[in-house]
Backbone bond lengths (Angstrom), bond angles and torsions (degrees), N, CA, C in turn:
res aa  C-N    CA-C-N  psi(-1)  N-CA   C-N-CA  omega(-1)  CA-C   N-CA-C  phi
1 M - - - 1.467 - - 1.526 109.47 -
2 R 1.321 116.62 131.84 1.458 121.37 -178.87 1.520 109.38 -94.00
3 P 1.369 117.48 142.36 1.457 119.80 176.36 1.520 110.17 -63.13
4 S 1.346 117.19 146.90 1.457 121.07 178.45 1.511 110.66 -71.15
5 K 1.349 116.72 164.92 1.468 120.92 177.86 1.520 110.83 -61.20
6 K 1.357 116.29 -35.60 1.458 119.83 179.71 1.524 110.43 -64.23
7 V 1.344 116.08 -42.41 1.466 119.89 178.66 1.518 110.99 -63.72
8 L 1.330 117.00 -43.07 1.465 120.67 179.38 1.519 111.31 -63.15
9 L 1.336 117.85 -36.82 1.461 121.31 178.49 1.515 110.30 -66.73
10 L 1.318 117.29 -43.01 1.461 120.63 178.92 1.524 111.01 -62.36
11 I 1.330 115.96 -40.02 1.465 119.65 179.01 1.526 110.71 -64.28
12 S 1.334 117.49 -42.30 1.464 120.51 -179.59 1.524 111.45 -63.63
13 V 1.331 117.71 -36.53 1.461 121.09 177.66 1.523 110.38 -66.27
14 L 1.342 116.48 -43.43 1.451 120.08 178.39 1.524 111.98 -64.66
15 L 1.325 116.17 -37.63 1.465 119.62 179.32 1.520 111.48 -58.01
16 A 1.314 116.33 -38.77 1.465 120.43 -178.20 1.516 111.66 -61.28
17 S 1.336 117.14 -32.60 1.460 120.10 -176.84 1.517 113.95 -96.29
18 L 1.327 116.98 -20.59 1.457 119.54 -172.54 1.511 114.20 -108.04
19 T 1.310 117.90 -16.39 1.457 118.96 -174.26 1.512 112.06 -92.65
20 N 1.310 113.26 165.11 1.453 122.08 -177.38 1.513 107.53 -126.22
21 T 1.335 117.29 108.18 1.462 121.26 179.53 1.527 108.70 -121.31
22 P 1.337 116.79 79.73 1.456 119.98 -174.84 1.514 112.30 -70.71
23 S 1.326 115.24 152.80 1.457 119.78 173.39 1.519 108.20 -77.78
24 A 1.317 116.27 177.13 1.456 120.47 179.59 1.528 108.98 -103.32
25 P 1.338 117.63 92.05 1.458 120.17 -176.22 1.514 111.51 -73.72
26 A 1.325 114.73 163.46 1.458 120.29 177.78 1.519 109.26 -88.89
27 G 1.326 115.74 135.97 1.458 121.40 174.42 1.515 109.14 -112.54
28 T 1.326 116.26 161.66 1.464 120.33 -179.97 1.514 110.80 -136.00
29 I 1.325 115.38 152.37 1.455 123.94 170.02 1.522 105.70 -126.51
30 S 1.309 118.20 130.82 1.464 117.49 -175.55 1.514 112.86 -152.28
31 A 1.321 114.00 152.13 1.458 123.21 166.84 1.518 105.63 -122.30
32 A 1.311 117.62 123.02 1.461 120.54 -172.52 1.522 110.85 -133.29
33 G 1.328 114.97 166.27 1.451 121.57 178.92 1.513 110.11 133.91
34 S 1.313 116.35 -174.83 1.466 120.68 177.47 1.512 108.43 -106.59
35 G 1.306 116.03 151.33 1.456 119.02 -177.90 1.508 111.50 -168.88
36 I 1.316 115.82 -152.14 1.457 121.33 -177.38 1.523 110.20 -93.17
37 A 1.320 116.74 171.30 1.461 122.01 171.25 1.524 107.87 -105.02
38 Y 1.301 116.18 135.20 1.453 122.20 -175.95 1.520 108.32 -119.44
39 A 1.310 118.84 127.08 1.461 121.82 -175.74 1.526 111.07 -112.89
40 R 1.329 115.59 130.91 1.462 121.97 177.22 1.534 108.95 -156.85
41 A 1.322 116.72 172.97 1.459 121.20 175.43 1.522 110.59 -77.96
42 S 1.336 117.34 -25.57 1.456 121.50 173.16 1.520 108.60 -145.53
43 L 1.324 115.75 141.63 1.459 121.47 178.07 1.520 108.47 -132.62
44 G 1.311 116.48 133.86 1.452 120.37 -177.51 1.507 111.94 -136.57
45 Q 1.328 115.08 169.55 1.457 121.16 -177.78 1.522 108.87 -153.38
46 S 1.322 116.22 128.67 1.458 118.90 170.40 1.522 108.96 -85.61
47 F 1.325 116.79 151.05 1.455 122.38 -178.72 1.522 108.27 -148.76
48 T 1.324 116.38 157.46 1.460 121.38 -175.39 1.513 110.54 -124.23
49 M 1.335 116.42 132.54 1.457 121.33 175.71 1.530 110.07 -70.74
50 P 1.345 117.72 151.48 1.464 120.48 176.53 1.524 111.22 -57.67
51 A 1.325 116.21 151.88 1.465 121.47 -172.64 1.518 113.30 -60.70
52 N 1.328 118.67 -32.90 1.462 120.94 -173.64 1.525 113.71 -114.74
53 T 1.325 117.13 16.04 1.456 119.63 -175.29 1.523 111.64 -133.33
54 S 1.323 115.59 125.48 1.464 121.35 168.86 1.523 108.08 -104.51
55 G 1.326 116.66 157.04 1.458 118.97 -179.23 1.506 111.57 -159.69
56 T 1.332 115.38 167.57 1.462 121.35 175.13 1.524 108.59 -104.60
57 L 1.310 116.03 132.11 1.460 122.98 -173.78 1.520 111.32 -68.89
58 S 1.347 116.82 127.18 1.460 119.91 -179.89 1.530 113.33 -116.00
59 S 1.340 118.94 -38.19 1.468 118.60 -179.25 1.522 110.96 -158.85
60 L 1.315 114.86 162.92 1.458 122.41 178.07 1.523 108.22 -140.09
61 F 1.332 116.35 124.21 1.465 122.02 176.15 1.523 108.31 -108.63
62 V 1.317 116.70 127.92 1.459 121.55 177.18 1.522 108.23 -125.45
63 A 1.326 115.94 131.08 1.461 120.53 -171.90 1.524 112.64 -81.14
64 G 1.321 113.95 137.56 1.456 121.14 165.51 1.508 116.48 72.01
65 I 1.332 118.89 42.84 1.467 120.52 177.62 1.527 109.27 -77.37
66 R 1.318 116.18 113.70 1.469 121.26 -175.83 1.525 109.72 -142.40
67 G 1.332 115.93 146.93 1.453 119.60 174.08 1.517 110.82 -72.13
68 R 1.343 115.36 160.56 1.455 120.06 -174.35 1.526 110.70 -114.87
69 A 1.338 115.08 148.76 1.468 124.13 172.07 1.525 111.54 66.95
70 S 1.340 117.97 -152.00 1.463 121.06 -169.89 1.522 112.26 -66.55
71 L 1.318 117.37 -34.61 1.453 120.51 176.55 1.523 107.73 -96.42
72 N 1.328 114.92 93.20 1.455 119.60 -173.17 1.523 112.79 -90.40
73 V 1.343 117.62 -1.36 1.460 120.86 178.17 1.528 108.31 -83.07
74 V 1.335 116.11 128.15 1.456 119.67 -178.86 1.532 109.33 -153.59
75 C 1.329 115.73 146.52 1.471 121.66 173.12 1.521 107.99 -125.79
76 V 1.335 116.12 135.43 1.461 120.44 -179.44 1.528 109.74 -130.63
77 Q 1.326 115.30 158.56 1.461 122.03 178.93 1.522 108.60 -130.61
78 A 1.330 116.61 152.26 1.459 121.61 -178.24 1.520 110.75 -106.25
79 K 1.323 116.06 141.54 1.461 122.46 175.33 1.521 109.15 -129.92
80 I 1.332 115.96 144.09 1.460 122.05 179.49 1.524 108.87 -111.11
81 Y 1.337 115.57 127.81 1.459 121.74 -179.41 1.531 110.14 -120.16
82 T 1.318 115.89 165.57 1.460 120.06 176.99 1.522 112.30 -73.62
83 S 1.327 117.65 -21.59 1.462 120.67 179.14 1.517 109.28 -161.92
84 S 1.327 116.35 171.23 1.460 121.18 179.15 1.521 112.29 -67.21
85 A 1.339 117.19 -15.38 1.465 120.32 175.56 1.529 111.70 -72.29
86 K 1.332 116.75 -15.26 1.469 124.23 176.37 1.536 112.50 58.41
87 T 1.308 116.97 36.18 1.459 119.63 179.20 1.531 111.84 -77.73
88 T 1.339 117.28 -28.70 1.461 120.47 -179.15 1.522 109.87 -130.27
89 L 1.328 115.88 116.87 1.463 121.48 176.61 1.522 109.04 -85.57
90 L 1.342 116.90 125.75 1.464 121.05 178.89 1.517 112.31 -90.67
91 E 1.323 117.14 -42.90 1.462 119.36 -178.22 1.520 110.28 -166.47
92 T 1.333 115.35 150.71 1.459 123.59 173.42 1.516 108.24 -111.26
93 S 1.325 117.49 138.83 1.460 120.53 -179.06 1.518 110.58 -59.31
94 S 1.325 115.65 147.42 1.465 120.09 -178.91 1.520 112.56 -79.02
95 N 1.326 117.75 -7.20 1.464 121.56 -179.64 1.525 109.99 -132.26
96 V 1.320 115.51 163.93 1.459 121.81 170.64 1.522 107.63 -112.31
97 V 1.315 115.89 154.00 1.466 122.12 176.51 1.513 107.61 -109.21
98 C 1.340 116.28 127.35 1.452 120.98 -176.16 1.524 111.05 -121.17
99 D 1.328 115.66 139.08 1.457 122.25 168.34 1.523 105.91 -106.69
100 T 1.319 116.11 116.09 1.472 120.13 -174.57 1.522 113.02 -104.52
101 D 1.323 117.33 10.07 1.466 120.79 177.71 1.529 108.70 -83.45
102 A 1.322 116.89 110.51 1.470 121.08 -174.79 1.523 112.83 -96.82
103 T 1.331 118.02 15.18 1.466 119.78 -176.88 1.518 112.59 -78.36
104 G 1.313 117.22 -19.75 1.454 119.72 -179.19 1.507 113.47 84.78
105 T 1.341 118.07 2.25 1.468 120.33 -176.53 1.527 112.49 -97.21
106 E 1.308 117.79 -15.98 1.458 120.99 -174.45 1.523 109.01 -95.13
107 T 1.327 116.94 107.71 1.452 120.00 -175.35 1.512 113.63 -118.86
108 T 1.323 118.19 -27.00 1.460 119.74 179.04 1.514 109.35 -140.33
109 G 1.326 116.27 165.50 1.456 120.12 176.44 1.501 111.91 141.28
110 L 1.317 115.31 178.84 1.445 122.00 179.92 1.510 109.47 -119.20
111 A 1.319 116.60 143.38 1.461 120.99 177.56 1.513 108.79 -148.71
112 P 1.336 118.14 142.65 1.467 119.99 177.91 1.523 112.87 -56.50
113 S 1.323 116.96 -28.99 1.459 120.31 -177.77 1.520 112.55 -71.93
114 D 1.332 116.46 -3.08 1.457 119.43 178.69 1.524 112.80 -80.83
115 S 1.326 118.20 12.28 1.452 122.06 -179.21 1.530 111.05 -97.68
116 F 1.314 115.65 132.22 1.459 122.71 176.37 1.525 108.64 -102.90
117 T 1.320 116.62 141.32 1.460 121.92 -175.92 1.521 110.61 -108.16
118 F 1.345 114.44 138.55 1.458 120.57 177.94 1.527 109.59 -124.83
119 S 1.320 116.98 172.02 1.462 121.95 -168.01 1.526 114.61 -77.57
120 N 1.326 117.48 -11.35 1.463 121.98 -176.65 1.540 111.46 64.82
121 T 1.318 115.97 26.90 1.470 120.38 177.86 1.527 112.63 -120.55
122 V 1.326 117.88 -22.26 1.466 120.69 179.85 1.530 108.82 -74.51
123 I 1.323 116.11 124.87 1.464 121.35 -176.38 1.520 110.43 -88.66
124 L 1.324 115.60 126.63 1.459 122.98 173.44 1.528 107.13 -103.11
125 A 1.318 116.59 118.20 1.465 121.37 -172.38 1.518 111.85 -79.16
126 A 1.321 115.74 147.87 1.458 122.38 -179.95 1.525 111.15 -57.51
127 G 1.346 116.07 135.89 1.446 121.85 175.24 1.513 115.96 71.19
128 T 1.336 117.64 10.14 1.467 121.67 -175.22 1.518 110.97 -104.69
129 Q 1.332 116.16 141.82 1.461 120.51 178.25 1.535 110.50 -92.32
130 Y 1.334 115.35 138.23 1.467 122.68 178.19 1.527 108.87 -128.67
131 F 1.315 115.86 -176.03 1.468 120.14 -175.53 1.522 109.60 -146.13
132 F 1.341 116.66 130.56 1.457 118.74 169.97 1.523 109.12 -112.08
133 E 1.333 115.04 147.09 1.461 120.16 178.21 1.520 109.30 -134.62
134 L 1.325 115.25 138.52 1.455 122.62 175.39 1.518 108.35 -104.27
135 T 1.335 116.45 127.37 1.461 120.78 -179.98 1.526 109.71 -130.42
136 I 1.316 115.96 151.38 1.465 122.21 -177.17 1.525 110.33 -75.62
137 T 1.330 115.59 133.65 1.463 120.50 173.29 1.523 111.62 -103.17
138 S 1.348 117.37 -25.93 1.476 121.39 177.06 1.522 108.86 -165.84
139 G 1.328 115.33 159.83 1.460 120.42 175.23 1.508 113.25 98.92
140 A 1.324 115.56 -139.10 1.459 122.55 -173.26 1.524 112.00 -60.71
141 A 1.344 115.05 158.80 1.458 120.52 -179.45 1.520 112.35 -78.94
142 A 1.344 116.03 -13.83 1.460 120.48 178.58 1.514 108.38 -148.10
143 F 1.327 116.66 159.90 1.463 120.60 179.60 1.521 109.59 -144.04
144 W 1.332 113.93 162.62 1.457 121.15 -179.69 1.531 110.70 -102.07
145 T 1.311 116.06 149.99 1.460 122.33 156.49 1.529 106.63 -134.02
146 T 1.320 116.30 173.96 1.458 120.56 -179.66 1.517 110.26 -101.29
147 Q 1.325 116.43 138.05 1.462 121.92 -179.63 1.533 111.55 -120.22
148 V 1.313 114.21 158.77 1.466 121.86 170.01 1.526 107.45 -124.38
149 Y 1.300 115.13 165.58 1.458 118.97 179.73 1.529 111.39 -63.27
150 S 1.308 115.68 143.05 1.458 120.81 174.49 1.525 109.48 -76.83
151 V 1.332 116.00 170.62 1.459 120.27 177.72 1.529 110.27 -58.00
152 A 1.326 116.53 -39.30 1.461 120.26 -179.62 1.529 112.29 -63.92
153 N 1.351 115.36 -19.37 1.466 119.54 -177.52 1.531 111.05 -116.87
154 G 1.340 116.19 21.02 1.458 120.01 175.79 1.515 115.62 100.21
155 G 1.330 117.86 3.50 1.461 120.31 -179.73 1.518 112.48 -83.24
156 S 1.361 115.96 -172.79 1.461 119.63 -172.51 1.533 114.05 -115.21
157 Y 1.328 118.54 -14.33 1.471 118.46 -175.72 1.520 110.37 -90.48
158 S 1.334 115.91 124.41 1.467 120.32 -175.87 1.520 113.26 -113.28
159 G 1.342 117.39 3.07 1.461 119.74 -172.61 1.503 115.69 -90.11
160 G 1.337 119.13 1.23 1.452 118.92 -177.48 1.511 113.34 -171.99
161 Q 1.353 114.70 -167.56 1.458 121.51 -175.61 1.530 110.01 -143.67
162 L 1.317 115.86 150.61 1.463 122.46 176.60 1.526 110.45 -86.25
163 F 1.338 115.33 136.95 1.459 121.59 173.45 1.522 108.72 -124.13
164 A 1.327 117.52 132.58 1.454 122.84 177.07 1.525 107.93 -120.10
165 D 1.332 116.03 121.87 1.468 121.32 -174.23 1.526 111.07 51.54
166 G 1.350 115.09 37.50 1.457 120.80 176.96 1.513 115.14 80.49
167 I 1.351 117.58 1.69 1.471 120.87 -177.54 1.529 109.28 -107.12
168 F 1.310 116.50 130.97 1.463 122.37 -179.43 1.526 110.44 -63.83
169 Q 1.335 115.20 130.86 1.460 122.37 177.82 1.533 107.90 -115.35
170 S 1.312 117.31 102.94 1.461 121.48 -169.25 1.519 114.10 -70.28
171 A 1.318 118.75 -19.83 1.469 120.10 -170.20 1.522 113.97 -87.41
172 Y 1.340 119.02 -16.65 1.463 119.85 -169.66 1.526 112.79 -137.54
173 D 1.334 114.37 160.79 1.459 123.24 168.29 1.518 108.15 -125.84
174 N 1.342 116.50 150.05 1.458 119.65 171.94 1.530 109.95 -66.70
175 V 1.342 116.00 148.04 1.452 120.39 169.39 1.527 107.03 -81.78
176 F 1.326 117.22 113.76 1.461 120.08 -174.91 1.517 110.03 -151.17
177 T 1.326 114.61 159.41 1.468 121.69 168.85 1.513 107.53 -137.18
178 L 1.314 116.23 119.92 1.456 122.43 177.20 1.524 108.20 -104.29
179 T 1.326 116.64 129.50 1.462 121.52 -177.36 1.518 109.54 -113.22
180 Y 1.318 114.64 134.69 1.467 120.28 179.03 1.524 108.87 -135.84
181 T 1.319 116.24 158.96 1.462 122.53 176.22 1.517 108.88 -99.29
182 D 1.331 116.16 122.54 1.460 120.19 -178.83 1.529 111.19 -56.70
183 I 1.304 116.03 139.79 1.463 121.38 171.19 1.524 107.55 -91.87
184 V 1.323 115.88 116.20 1.466 120.61 -178.27 1.529 108.80 -88.57
185 P 1.327 117.95 112.79 1.466 119.83 -177.73 1.525 111.87 -73.82
186 A 1.308 116.16 156.53 1.464 121.92 176.15 1.521 108.99 -96.98
187 S 1.329 116.48 136.46 1.465 120.50 176.83 1.529 109.80 -89.54
188 I 1.323 115.41 164.00 1.466 121.86 177.69 1.526 108.48 -132.96
189 I 1.331 116.63 129.10 1.458 121.40 171.84 1.524 107.81 -122.87
190 N 1.314 115.66 134.41 1.457 121.11 -174.86 1.532 112.13 -87.99
191 K 1.308 114.95 163.80 1.462 120.91 178.74 1.534 109.63 -57.27
192 P 1.330 118.73 133.27 1.466 120.83 179.04 1.523 111.57 -60.35
193 T 1.312 115.01 158.42 1.458 120.92 177.59 1.525 110.37 -126.21
194 V 1.319 115.68 143.01 1.466 123.72 174.85 1.525 106.35 -136.81
195 S 1.324 116.88 128.32 1.465 119.24 -176.90 1.521 111.41 -101.75
196 G 1.325 115.40 150.04 1.453 121.85 173.89 1.512 113.52 76.54
197 P 1.336 117.21 177.92 1.468 121.29 179.14 1.525 111.34 -68.23
198 I 1.314 116.14 151.83 1.469 122.09 -176.22 1.516 108.41 -122.87
199 F 1.333 115.84 127.32 1.466 120.95 -177.51 1.527 110.20 -120.29
200 K 1.291 115.81 146.62 1.460 122.42 178.06 1.534 109.86 -59.80
201 G 1.344 115.34 129.79 1.453 121.35 176.61 1.506 116.00 78.42
202 I 1.329 118.26 0.41 1.465 121.90 179.44 1.529 109.19 -104.93
203 S 1.329 116.06 130.69 1.463 120.82 -176.25 1.532 111.13 -61.29
204 K 1.330 113.70 139.89 1.461 120.90 -179.83 1.526 109.61 -144.23
205 S 1.324 116.94 142.80 1.467 121.08 179.43 1.520 110.89 -90.07
206 I 1.340 114.95 138.54 1.469 122.05 173.15 1.522 107.28 -117.63
207 T 1.324 116.76 138.00 1.461 121.53 179.17 1.522 109.25 -129.46
208 A 1.318 114.55 140.73 1.468 120.30 173.24 1.523 108.19 -130.72
209 T 1.314 116.49 136.50 1.467 121.62 176.27 1.521 109.68 -106.42
210 A 1.340 115.93 152.95 1.464 121.36 -177.29 1.520 109.36 -149.65
211 D 1.337 115.74 173.42 1.467 120.10 -179.53 1.523 112.70 -102.77
212 T 1.335 117.31 -2.69 1.464 122.10 -173.63 1.525 109.60 -135.35
213 P 1.326 119.15 134.18 1.460 119.87 178.23 1.523 111.93 -69.12
214 G 1.333 115.74 155.53 1.458 120.35 179.62 1.506 111.00 162.07
215 W 1.341 115.83 -139.85 1.456 122.03 -177.69 1.532 109.06 -131.63
216 V 1.330 115.27 138.49 1.460 120.99 -176.27 1.524 109.35 -115.88
217 T 1.317 116.09 133.30 1.457 122.57 172.78 1.522 108.49 -112.66
218 F 1.333 115.73 126.99 1.465 121.47 -179.38 1.529 109.39 -97.39
219 L 1.319 115.55 137.26 1.466 122.10 -179.81 1.522 110.16 -117.72
220 N 1.325 115.06 143.48 1.463 120.71 171.81 1.518 107.80 -125.72
221 N 1.321 115.77 117.81 1.468 121.49 -176.67 1.529 111.92 54.43
222 G 1.340 114.99 39.18 1.456 121.07 174.41 1.507 115.33 86.01
223 K 1.329 119.24 -3.79 1.468 121.96 -179.55 1.524 109.51 -114.69
224 S 1.331 115.49 143.65 1.459 118.52 179.06 1.528 109.29 -65.21
225 I 1.311 116.22 138.85 1.462 122.79 -178.84 1.523 108.59 -80.07
226 P 1.311 119.46 130.31 1.476 121.57 178.48 1.530 111.42 -53.09
227 G 1.338 115.20 130.27 1.461 120.37 -179.56 1.507 114.32 80.73
228 C 1.322 116.88 0.17 1.471 120.60 -176.78 1.529 111.70 -120.34
229 K 1.307 117.58 28.43 1.456 121.94 179.24 1.522 109.89 -102.88
230 L 1.328 115.55 128.29 1.466 123.22 178.48 1.530 111.42 53.97
231 V 1.320 115.25 54.33 1.465 121.94 175.84 1.525 108.78 -79.48
232 A 1.322 118.10 125.01 1.458 121.49 -178.26 1.526 111.07 -67.38
233 T 1.312 116.02 139.04 1.461 120.36 177.38 1.527 110.02 -77.11
234 S 1.319 115.45 158.71 1.459 121.94 172.42 1.521 108.45 -121.21
235 G 1.326 116.09 160.38 1.450 119.75 -176.74 1.517 111.13 93.19
236 A 1.310 115.93 -173.97 1.462 121.84 -177.97 1.523 109.52 -129.89
237 A 1.344 115.16 150.28 1.460 120.45 177.99 1.535 109.12 -58.35
238 P 1.310 117.44 141.39 1.473 128.36 9.34 1.529 114.56 -98.11
239 S 1.336 117.31 26.11 1.464 119.59 -178.83 1.524 109.61 -137.26
240 V 1.334 115.75 95.27 1.460 121.17 178.52 1.520 108.46 -123.75
241 S 1.332 115.96 164.91 1.462 119.51 179.75 1.517 110.16 -150.05
242 A 1.330 114.75 160.00 1.459 122.31 175.04 1.514 108.22 -139.73
243 T 1.337 115.82 140.67 1.464 121.17 -177.67 1.518 109.89 -134.20
244 C 1.324 116.16 141.03 1.455 120.00 173.58 1.525 109.01 -143.72
245 T 1.325 115.41 165.96 1.459 121.61 -178.62 1.518 109.92 -112.23
246 F 1.334 117.46 135.30 1.458 120.50 178.14 1.527 110.31 -138.16
247 K 1.341 115.43 157.93 1.455 122.13 175.77 1.518 108.23 -114.02
248 P 1.321 119.12 107.10 1.458 120.71 -179.52 1.530 110.84 -58.14
249 A 1.317 116.16 127.70 1.465 120.57 -179.55 1.511 112.35 -100.30
250 I 1.324 116.83 -11.84 1.460 121.33 -175.36 1.524 109.53 -116.26
251 Q 1.301 115.87 122.24 1.455 120.78 177.52 1.532 109.95 -76.08
252 G 1.327 115.83 147.01 1.460 120.18 179.83 1.519 111.58 99.29
253 S 1.325 116.51 -149.03 1.464 121.52 -175.08 1.528 111.70 -76.35
254 N 1.337 116.15 133.70 1.462 123.76 175.92 1.524 108.64 -130.47
255 A 1.324 115.45 145.14 1.473 120.83 -178.71 1.528 109.01 -112.26
256 I 1.339 116.31 115.21 1.469 122.67 -176.98 1.524 109.10 -106.48
257 R 1.335 115.62 131.23 1.474 120.92 174.06 1.515 108.67 -135.89
258 A 1.325 115.96 166.84 1.463 121.61 178.56 1.519 109.19 -134.62
259 I 1.332 115.56 141.23 1.470 122.29 177.59 1.521 108.02 -116.92
260 L 1.324 116.89 128.31 1.466 121.89 178.02 1.517 110.03 -102.61
261 K 1.324 116.70 125.40 1.464 123.13 171.78 1.524 106.87 -109.07
262 P 1.341 119.10 102.87 1.466 121.39 -173.75 1.527 112.73 -66.24
263 S 1.318 115.13 150.35 1.467 121.40 172.56 1.521 110.85 -89.04
264 T 1.340 117.31 -3.51 1.461 123.20 175.18 1.525 108.81 -99.73
265 N 1.341 116.09 -168.63 1.468 118.93 178.41 1.527 112.23 -85.87
266 A 1.324 117.30 10.48 1.467 120.52 179.23 1.529 110.85 -71.10
267 T 1.321 115.32 156.13 1.458 120.24 176.61 1.522 110.13 -75.84
268 S 1.324 115.75 155.40 1.461 120.75 178.01 1.523 110.44 -71.92
269 S 1.326 115.38 164.16 1.459 120.01 178.75 1.525 109.91 -145.34
270 V 1.332 115.09 156.86 1.466 122.81 -179.55 1.519 107.80 -122.81
271 S 1.304 116.46 135.11 1.467 120.80 -178.20 1.523 111.40 -75.96
272 D 1.328 115.13 166.69 1.461 120.37 166.49 1.531 108.78 -68.36
273 T 1.306 116.16 164.76 1.464 121.22 -176.61 1.523 111.35 -87.25
274 L 1.327 114.92 133.29 1.452 121.58 171.98 1.531 107.83 -100.65
275 F 1.311 117.70 118.04 1.456 121.50 177.25 1.528 108.85 -93.46
276 I 1.310 115.90 125.03 1.458 120.61 179.42 1.533 109.38 -120.38
277 S 1.304 115.65 155.37 1.451 121.50 177.22 1.520 108.92 -111.07
278 V 1.320 116.85 117.75 1.459 122.69 -177.59 1.518 109.04 -96.18
279 A 1.312 115.33 119.86 1.459 121.16 -178.06 1.534 110.23 -87.91
280 P 1.334 117.97 157.17 1.468 119.88 176.44 1.516 110.85 -65.76
281 R 1.303 114.69 149.83 1.455 119.98 178.78 1.529 109.28 -65.60
282 T 1.336 115.94 135.17 1.476 119.74 -174.10 1.517 113.00 -107.29
283 T 1.332 118.75 -2.93 1.467 121.05 -179.27 1.514 110.09 -121.24
284 L 1.311 116.76 156.07 1.471 120.51 177.14 1.517 109.77 -76.03
285 R 1.328 116.44 151.86 1.461 121.35 176.95 1.530 110.46 -67.65
């Protein structure tokens, strides 16, 4: 049996007020502060994604890219690897960053042109460590970037390590900001369940299971069931549930659905329809 157009309209109205469809905000990982300038033919930095957030890489800002010594003109490009061992290349920046000041006096600083652009398609997994490396494409034989102290030396960034010419440098981290677009996961809520025979006016429990914690609203024939709106789930992901009690007021066929509004950044979801048959009450009040 298919839901009527009226039922579908009521469900769509409820969805607008009960669902959660978050946008995909930008997140950042950064090590910042003032420090020394470090010059090498290649400079890299490992970094770690937040424990509960995956994202697609969009840009990388590195402070103070400057050529070294008498030939101060230099162009560098950024590459993202799965680790500092550089066994798997994930992406190369679509642009190069160039310092065209050949006076030899410019060694540190910040400039908007120090940003590298990526395709926003490479997925960086939650809680995983990656590695970016800057290498020269033309110009000077070495270049500068700006560093701050590492955690081991009193700094604040704990998600990675600085590498210069492929060698780990324990005392410093690069000054950088990596920007990614959050991946908003989709939630799943299963078709509600009701056990045993169902009678008009007799209380009955409805349960819905889902993969994401949040609040569940139960609908009967497109309308929210009294006492069954925004019922908090119990349990932990990926197995949570919500239960409420209702008294069927309509004899015959009823269409039960559930809407999940996650307490995380996941999108809301709507269950398939459970069709139940409500029998007439057989006992006196």
